[in-house]
DSSP file (Angstrom, degrees, kcal/mol; ACC not computed):
  #  RESIDUE AA STRUCTURE BP1 BP2  ACC     N-H-->O    O-->H-N    N-H-->O    O-->H-N    TCO  KAPPA ALPHA  PHI   PSI    X-CA   Y-CA   Z-CA
    1    1 A M              0   0    0      0, 0.0     2,-0.5     0, 0.0     0, 0.0   0.000 360.0 360.0 360.0 -45.3  185.7   27.3  -16.5
    2    2 A F        -     0   0    0      1,-0.1    41,-0.0     2,-0.0     0, 0.0  -0.939 360.0-170.4-110.7 132.8  185.4   27.6  -12.8
    3    3 A E        +     0   0    0     -2,-0.5    -1,-0.1     2,-0.1     2,-0.1   0.833  63.9  74.5 -89.2 -35.2  183.4   24.8  -11.0
    4    4 A R  S    S-     0   0    0      1,-0.1     2,-0.2     0, 0.0    -2,-0.0  -0.456  82.0-117.1 -82.5 150.7  183.1   26.4   -7.6
    5    5 A R        -     0   0    0     -2,-0.1    -1,-0.1     1,-0.1     6,-0.1  -0.505  31.5-103.1 -81.0 154.9  180.7   29.2   -6.8
    6    6 A L     >  -     0   0    0      4,-0.3     4,-1.0    -2,-0.2     5,-0.1  -0.453  41.4-106.2 -68.2 150.9  181.8   32.6   -5.6
    7    7 A P  T  4>S+     0   0    0      0, 0.0     5,-2.4     0, 0.0     4,-0.2  -0.134  95.2  52.9 -64.5 172.2  181.5   33.4   -1.9
    8    8 A C  T >45S-     0   0    0      1,-0.2     3,-1.6     3,-0.2     4,-0.1   0.953 138.0 -47.2  67.1  53.4  178.8   35.7   -0.7
    9    9 A F  T 345S-     0   0    0      1,-0.3    -1,-0.2     2,-0.1    -3,-0.1   0.809 107.5 -58.0  61.0  31.4  175.8   34.1   -2.3
   10   10 A G  T 3<5S+     0   0    0     -4,-1.0    -4,-0.3    -5,-0.1    -1,-0.3   0.374 121.7  99.4  85.9  -5.5  177.5   33.8   -5.7
   11   11 A C  T <>5S-     0   0    0     -3,-1.6     4,-0.5    -4,-0.2    -3,-0.2   0.768  82.0-128.1 -84.3 -24.0  178.2   37.5   -6.0
   12   12 A G  H  >< -     0   0    0     -5,-2.4     4,-1.8     1,-0.1     5,-0.2  -0.051  25.0 -82.5  91.6 158.0  181.8   37.4   -4.9
   13   13 A I  H  > S+     0   0    0      1,-0.2     4,-2.3     2,-0.2     5,-0.2   0.854 123.6  56.0 -64.0 -39.9  183.5   39.4   -2.3
   14   14 A G  H  > S+     0   0    0      2,-0.2     4,-2.0     1,-0.2    -1,-0.2   0.934 112.4  38.2 -59.0 -52.9  184.1   42.4   -4.6
   15   15 A W  H  X S+     0   0    0     -4,-0.5     4,-2.1     2,-0.2    -1,-0.2   0.831 115.7  53.6 -74.9 -31.2  180.5   43.1   -5.6
   16   16 A S  H  X S+     0   0    0     -4,-1.8     4,-2.6     2,-0.2     5,-0.2   0.918 111.7  46.3 -64.9 -43.6  179.2   42.2   -2.1
   17   17 A S  H  X S+     0   0    0     -4,-2.3     4,-1.8     1,-0.2    -2,-0.2   0.886 109.5  54.8 -64.9 -37.7  181.7   44.8   -0.7
   18   18 A F  H  < S+     0   0    0     -4,-2.0     4,-0.4     1,-0.2    -1,-0.2   0.935 112.9  41.3 -64.1 -45.3  180.7   47.3   -3.3
   19   19 A L  H >< S+     0   0    0     -4,-2.1     3,-1.0     1,-0.2     4,-0.3   0.891 116.1  47.2 -67.7 -40.3  177.0   47.0   -2.3
   20   20 A L  H >X S+     0   0    0     -4,-2.6     4,-1.9     1,-0.2     3,-1.4   0.755  97.0  74.5 -73.6 -22.0  177.5   46.9    1.4
   21   21 A G  T 3< S+     0   0    0     -4,-1.8    -1,-0.2     1,-0.3    -2,-0.2   0.720  84.8  66.0 -60.6 -22.6  179.9   49.8    1.1
   22   22 A F  T <4 S+     0   0    0     -3,-1.0    -1,-0.3    -4,-0.4    -2,-0.2   0.799 109.7  37.2 -69.4 -28.9  176.8   52.1    0.5
   23   23 A F  T <4 S+     0   0    0     -3,-1.4    -2,-0.2    -4,-0.3    -1,-0.2   0.798 137.2  16.4 -91.6 -33.4  175.8   51.3    4.1
   24   24 A C    ><  -     0   0    0     -4,-1.9     3,-2.4     1,-0.1     4,-0.4  -0.805  67.4-164.4-141.0  96.2  179.2   51.3    5.7
   25   25 A P  T >> S+     0   0    0      0, 0.0     3,-1.4     0, 0.0     4,-0.8   0.724  81.7  76.9 -57.1 -19.4  181.9   53.0    3.4
   26   26 A L  H 3> S+     0   0    0      1,-0.3     4,-1.5     2,-0.2     3,-0.4   0.798  83.2  66.8 -66.2 -20.5  184.7   51.4    5.4
   27   27 A I  H <> S+     0   0    0     -3,-2.4     4,-2.2     1,-0.2    -1,-0.3   0.846  92.6  61.2 -66.7 -29.2  184.0   48.1    3.6
   28   28 A W  H <> S+     0   0    0     -3,-1.4     4,-1.9    -4,-0.4    -1,-0.2   0.860 101.8  51.4 -62.6 -32.9  185.2   49.8    0.4
   29   29 A Y  H  X S+     0   0    0     -4,-0.8     4,-1.8    -3,-0.4    -1,-0.2   0.844 106.4  52.8 -74.4 -32.8  188.6   50.3    1.9
   30   30 A F  H  X S+     0   0    0     -4,-1.5     4,-2.0     2,-0.2    -2,-0.2   0.924 112.2  46.2 -64.2 -42.5  188.8   46.6    2.9
   31   31 A A  H  X S+     0   0    0     -4,-2.2     4,-2.6     1,-0.2    -2,-0.2   0.848 109.0  54.8 -68.1 -33.9  188.0   45.7   -0.7
   32   32 A T  H  X S+     0   0    0     -4,-1.9     4,-2.6     2,-0.2    -1,-0.2   0.879 106.7  51.6 -61.6 -38.7  190.5   48.2   -2.0
   33   33 A T  H  X S+     0   0    0     -4,-1.8     4,-1.6     2,-0.2    -2,-0.2   0.906 109.5  49.5 -66.8 -41.9  193.1   46.5    0.2
   34   34 A L  H  <>S+     0   0    0     -4,-2.0     5,-2.4     2,-0.2     6,-0.3   0.928 111.7  50.0 -56.6 -46.3  192.2   43.2   -1.3
   35   35 A Y  H ><5S+     0   0    0     -4,-2.6     3,-1.4     1,-0.2    -2,-0.2   0.914 110.7  47.4 -57.4 -45.6  192.5   44.7   -4.7
   36   36 A C  H 3<5S+     0   0    0     -4,-2.6    -1,-0.2     1,-0.3    -2,-0.2   0.779 109.4  54.2 -68.3 -28.1  195.9   46.2   -4.1
   37   37 A C  T 3<5S-     0   0    0     -4,-1.6    -1,-0.3    -5,-0.2    -2,-0.2   0.288 116.0-116.1 -91.3  11.0  197.2   42.9   -2.6
   38   38 A K  T X 5 +     0   0    0     -3,-1.4     3,-1.6     1,-0.1     4,-0.2   0.875  55.5 161.6  62.4  40.8  196.1   41.1   -5.8
   39   39 A Y  G > < +     0   0    0     -5,-2.4     3,-1.9     1,-0.3     4,-0.5   0.812  65.3  72.6 -61.9 -29.1  193.4   38.9   -4.1
   40   40 A Y  G 3  S+     0   0    0      1,-0.3    -1,-0.3    -6,-0.3     7,-0.2   0.549  75.3  78.5 -72.4  -3.5  191.9   38.4   -7.6
   41   41 A N  G <  S+     0   0    0     -3,-1.6    -1,-0.3     1,-0.2    -2,-0.2   0.766  88.9  57.3 -70.3 -22.8  194.7   36.2   -8.6
   42   42 A K  S <  S+     0   0    0     -3,-1.9    -1,-0.2     1,-0.3    -2,-0.2   0.856 132.0   2.1 -69.3 -35.4  193.0   33.5   -6.6
   43   43 A D    >   -     0   0    0     -4,-0.5     3,-2.0     1,-0.1     4,-0.3  -0.823  65.4-154.5-152.9 107.7  189.9   33.9   -8.7
   44   44 A P  G >  S+     0   0    0      0, 0.0     3,-1.2     0, 0.0    -4,-0.1   0.720  89.0  75.1 -58.8 -22.2  189.8   36.4  -11.6
   45   45 A R  G 3  S+     0   0    0      1,-0.2     4,-0.4     2,-0.1    -5,-0.1   0.673  88.0  61.7 -63.5 -13.9  186.1   36.7  -11.4
   46   46 A E  G <> S+     0   0    0     -3,-2.0     4,-2.2    -6,-0.2     3,-0.3   0.756  82.3  85.4 -82.5 -23.8  186.6   38.8   -8.3
   47   47 A R  H <> S+     0   0    0     -3,-1.2     4,-2.6    -4,-0.3     5,-0.2   0.859  86.2  48.1 -49.5 -53.5  188.6   41.6  -10.2
   48   48 A P  H  > S+     0   0    0      0, 0.0     4,-2.3     0, 0.0    -1,-0.2   0.906 114.4  45.4 -62.0 -39.8  185.7   43.7  -11.5
   49   49 A G  H  > S+     0   0    0     -4,-0.4     4,-2.4    -3,-0.3    -2,-0.2   0.911 114.1  48.9 -68.2 -40.7  183.9   43.9   -8.1
   50   50 A L  H  X S+     0   0    0     -4,-2.2     4,-2.1     1,-0.2    -1,-0.2   0.909 112.0  49.2 -65.2 -40.6  187.1   44.7   -6.3
   51   51 A A  H  X S+     0   0    0     -4,-2.6     4,-2.2    -5,-0.2    -2,-0.2   0.901 109.6  51.9 -66.6 -41.0  188.0   47.4   -8.8
   52   52 A A  H  X S+     0   0    0     -4,-2.3     4,-2.4    -5,-0.2    -2,-0.2   0.933 110.0  49.0 -60.6 -44.3  184.5   48.9   -8.5
   53   53 A S  H  X S+     0   0    0     -4,-2.4     4,-2.0     1,-0.2    -2,-0.2   0.881 109.8  52.5 -62.0 -38.2  184.9   49.0   -4.7
   54   54 A A  H  X S+     0   0    0     -4,-2.1     4,-1.5     2,-0.2    -1,-0.2   0.884 110.6  46.3 -63.7 -40.9  188.3   50.7   -5.1
   55   55 A I  H  X S+     0   0    0     -4,-2.2     4,-2.1     2,-0.2    -2,-0.2   0.869 110.7  53.2 -71.2 -35.4  186.9   53.4   -7.3
   56   56 A A  H  X S+     0   0    0     -4,-2.4     4,-2.6     1,-0.2    -2,-0.2   0.863 108.1  50.5 -62.4 -38.0  184.0   53.9   -4.9
   57   57 A A  H  X S+     0   0    0     -4,-2.0     4,-1.8   -29,-0.2    -1,-0.2   0.846 109.1  51.1 -72.0 -31.8  186.5   54.4   -2.1
   58   58 A I  H  X S+     0   0    0     -4,-1.5     4,-2.2     2,-0.2    -2,-0.2   0.915 112.9  45.5 -70.0 -43.1  188.4   56.9   -4.1
   59   59 A I  H  X S+     0   0    0     -4,-2.1     4,-2.4     2,-0.2    -2,-0.2   0.896 112.5  51.2 -68.5 -41.9  185.2   58.9   -4.9
   60   60 A F  H  X S+     0   0    0     -4,-2.6     4,-2.1     2,-0.2    -1,-0.2   0.882 110.9  49.2 -64.7 -36.5  184.1   58.7   -1.2
   61   61 A T  H  X S+     0   0    0     -4,-1.8     4,-2.3     2,-0.2    -2,-0.2   0.947 112.3  47.2 -65.8 -47.0  187.5   60.0    0.0
   62   62 A A  H  X S+     0   0    0     -4,-2.2     4,-2.3     1,-0.2    -2,-0.2   0.895 112.8  48.0 -62.3 -42.1  187.4   62.8   -2.4
   63   63 A A  H  X S+     0   0    0     -4,-2.4     4,-2.3     2,-0.2    -1,-0.2   0.875 112.1  50.6 -65.8 -38.3  183.8   63.8   -1.6
   64   64 A T  H  X S+     0   0    0     -4,-2.1     4,-2.5    -5,-0.2    -2,-0.2   0.899 110.6  47.7 -64.6 -42.7  184.6   63.6    2.1
   65   65 A I  H  X S+     0   0    0     -4,-2.3     4,-2.2     2,-0.2    -2,-0.2   0.915 114.3  47.4 -63.9 -44.5  187.7   65.8    1.8
   66   66 A I  H  X S+     0   0    0     -4,-2.3     4,-2.4     1,-0.2    -2,-0.2   0.903 113.7  47.7 -65.0 -41.6  185.8   68.4   -0.3
   67   67 A T  H  X S+     0   0    0     -4,-2.3     4,-2.3     2,-0.2    -2,-0.2   0.928 112.6  47.3 -66.9 -44.9  182.9   68.4    2.1
   68   68 A L  H  X S+     0   0    0     -4,-2.5     4,-2.3     2,-0.2    -1,-0.2   0.858 112.3  50.8 -65.3 -35.3  185.1   68.8    5.2
   69   69 A S  H  X S+     0   0    0     -4,-2.2     4,-2.2     2,-0.2    -2,-0.2   0.928 110.9  48.2 -67.5 -42.4  187.0   71.6    3.5
   70   70 A V  H  X S+     0   0    0     -4,-2.4     4,-2.4     1,-0.2    -2,-0.2   0.900 112.8  48.4 -62.8 -41.3  183.8   73.5    2.6
   71   71 A M  H  X S+     0   0    0     -4,-2.3     4,-2.5     1,-0.2    -1,-0.2   0.910 110.9  50.6 -66.3 -42.0  182.5   73.1    6.1
   72   72 A L  H  X S+     0   0    0     -4,-2.3     4,-1.6     1,-0.2    -2,-0.2   0.881 111.9  48.0 -62.5 -39.6  185.8   74.3    7.6
   73   73 A I  H  X S+     0   0    0     -4,-2.2     4,-1.2     2,-0.2    -2,-0.2   0.893 112.4  48.3 -65.0 -43.8  185.7   77.4    5.3
   74   74 A I  H  < S+     0   0    0     -4,-2.4     4,-0.4     1,-0.2     3,-0.3   0.915 112.5  48.1 -68.0 -41.4  182.2   78.2    6.1
   75   75 A C  H >< S+     0   0    0     -4,-2.5     3,-0.8     1,-0.2    -1,-0.2   0.841 107.7  57.4 -66.9 -32.7  182.8   77.8   10.0
   76   76 A A  H 3< S+     0   0    0     -4,-1.6    -1,-0.2     1,-0.2    -2,-0.2   0.803 106.6  47.1 -72.2 -28.4  185.9   80.0    9.7
   77   77 A Y  T 3<        0   0    0     -4,-1.2    -1,-0.2    -3,-0.3    -2,-0.2   0.424 360.0 360.0 -93.9   2.1  184.0   83.0    8.2
   78   78 A K    <         0   0    0     -3,-0.8    -1,-0.2    -4,-0.4    -2,-0.1   0.449 360.0 360.0 -87.1 360.0  181.1   82.9   10.7
């Protein structure tokens, strides 16, 4: 169906962003921006990886907010 290879060694921008996001979570936000701007319309094969990165960004944001809230509460009672 598609003749050309995906960028980033054939994995695509979405899955590459998902994997690299474990080392630098800001990459997940970049992929989320691409997902929200419908970058996958250029190549539908990018959609699952970009969606995975968007979900990872949401989970990371929630975990960060919870962690910072708990740390703030602990520091307030010391």
